[in-house]
N, C-alpha and C positions, 0 to 999 in steps of 0.2 A: 863219412867216410873221406880219405884224402888218398891220392896216388903220388906215391913217392918216387921221383926219378932215379934211374941207376946211372949217372952221369950225364952228358950233354946229350941233348935230343935235337930233332928238327921239327919244326911245325911248317907245314907248306900248305899254303890256302891258294885254291885254284877254282875259276869258275868262269861262266860265261854270262853274257846278258843278250837277251831277245830283244833286237831294237826294232824290228817289224814283224810282228806276229804272222803276217799273211806271208813271208817270205819262208816257209816251212822248209823248203827245199834246200835252203842256206844253212837253218840252225838244226834242224833234226839231224844231220850227219855229225854234228860237233857233240851232240847228246848222245849218241848212240856210240862214240868213239870210248868214251869213259868207261862202261861196264866191261867192255873186254881189256883194258889196262888194269883195272881194279881186279878182275879174275886173275890176270897174269901175276899181280903183284901178291895175290894170296897164295897162289901156287907156289911161287917162288920167293919164300921168306928171305932166302940168302941174299937177295937182293938189298934188304935192309929196310924194307917196307915194315911198318909196325901195325898201324890200323888207321882208320879213317870215319868220319863222321859227314853227312851231306844233307843239304836243304836244296829244295827246287821251288822255283819261283820264277819270275822274269828275269832277274838275277840269281844264277846259282852260286853256291858256294860248297866247296868240297876242303874240308880240313884233313890234311894228312899228317900223320907222325911218321917219322924217319928215324933210323939210328945215327945218320950223319948226312951232312951236307955232300961229301963225295960220292956216298952211294945214290943219292937222289940225282945228283948231276949225271953220274954214270949210267943211270937207268934213263935219264932223260936224252942221253946221246947214243945210246947202244943201237946199233943197227939191227939186230934181231929182236927188239922189244916192239911192243904195240904202240907204243909212243911215237917213235920216230915216224913211222909211216902216216899216223893221224895228223901230227903237226905238219908235214909236208903237205898232205891234202888240205887242210885247211889254209896254208899259205897259197896255194894254187888258186884257191877260191876266195881269198881275201879280197878281191876285187869289189866286195859288196859291202856296205855298212849295215847290213841287216842283223848281223850278229857280231858281238865283241867278246873277246876273252881277255882274262887278266889272271896274275898269281903274285903271290908275295912269297918269301923265303925268310925263316927266322930261325937262327940257331940258338938255342936255349941251354946256357950253362948252368951248372948246378947252383943254385941259391937264387935263380932269376926267375923263378915261377913258382907258383903254389895254386892250390884247387881244392875245393871242396865240393861234395856230392851228399845231397839230403833227400833221402827217400827218391833215389834214381837208380835205375838198373847201369849196369857198366856202360859208361858213355865217355866220349872224348879220351883224353888222356888216362880216364879212370879204366879205359879197356889196355892200357899199355903198362904203367906203372903199377908198383905194388901197392895194393889197397890197404890202408890201416885205418884204425879207428881215430877219430879226432878227438883226443883227450889228453890230459897232461900237457906236455911240451908241443903239442900239435892242434891246440885248442884254438887259435886265432891265426889270421893270415901272415900277420908279422913272424909270430913263432914258428910256422912252417916254413918261411922263406929262411929264417934264421938256422934252424934245423939243419937244412940243406947244405949251409956253408961250413958247418962244423966238421 
């Protein structure tokens, strides 16, 4: 299967790195802040959040899909969101190197991405885009990219 985008979308990667496993009081609040934000985003889809996948290890990664960079930035700055208080709390406690955070934002225009899912449940962008069988003009990565540009 392949997931077809319906126009541009945003891939937002965010995570943290536990630099000192013994400083639980430094990194646990960072971990606990994210579920509250994800719950809020799921309950308020009008904010532009589409879906996510996450992995947890010493360095975590949460891949989010958004309908636009404007909506992502608006959520990050919204005074009534769960994000802003968590960000402020992290900055107040950031006098320790026990935990690091990071993020990357990518705006993906039509024809600039492709994907394939074989023997997979809905995963990643496959939970967002319209799933179609990989056959005919969608049989190769190059063909999937070319078809989006038409």
